[in-house]
N, C-alpha and C positions, 0 to 999 in steps of 0.2 A: 527575343524577349517574350516571355509567357503572359498567356491573355489575361485580362483581369478576371474573367470568371474563374481560372484556376488558382489565382492568388486569392480570390475569395472563399473557394473551397478549402485552399490550405489553411486560411484563416479559421474559418468555421472549426475545421477538425482541432486545431491547436486549442480553441475555447473549449471543445467539447472534452478534450483530454485534461485541462487545467480544471474546470469544473468537477470532472469525475474524480480527480485526486483531492481537490478540496472537500468533496461530499465524503469519500472516504476516510480522509482525515478526522471530518468532523464526527462521523458515525462510528469510528474505529472501536470505541469501547462497547458498543452495542454488537458491532459484527465479529470482533475477535473471540474464537472459541476458547482460549485459554488465555492465562495470564502470561504475558511476554517473558517474565523472568522465571516462571515454574518448570521445573522439570518433568515432563508430562509423558515421554516416551523413551525408548531406547535410543541410544546416541546413533545419528546418520541412517534414521529409518528413510525409505523412499517416499514418495508423494503417495498418498493414499485416501480413502474417503474418511479415514480418522484424522490424519495430517494432510492438508490440502498441498502444501508445499514440501513435505518431510520436515525430520527434525535435524537439529545441528550437531556439534561434535559432543555435547554434554545432554542432550536431549528435550531441548527447547523447541517448541514450534515455530516454524520460520514464518508461516502466516500472521500468527499473532505479534511476530516481532516486528515485522515489515508494517503493519498495521500501526502499531505503537510509533514506529519511526515516523510516519506520515503525520502524526499528531503535531511534532515539535515544529516544523519549519512554518505552520500556518501563523505560529505566535510572533516569529521573527520581527516583522514589521512593527509590531506594536511593544518590543521591547525597550526601545529608546525613547 
C-alpha cells in the first residue's frame, strides 16, 4: 500500500496539471500566436521558432489550434 505522503504528492501534481490547463484555456486568446483557422504556413511544416508545434495538412498552426481547443471544455459544466 502506498504511503500517505506519496498519495499527497500525486494529488498535488494532479492539481497543478489541472490548474495549468485551466489557465492556458483562459488565457489562450492572449497566448495564441495565430488565429486557429487561418492558413499561416506551408502544409506539414516541422516545429520551429515560428510554429512551435508545426503546421497541419493545410498550413494551420497546431499550437494555436490546441490552445483554442482548450477553451471549450471549461464551459461544459455551465452549459446545462
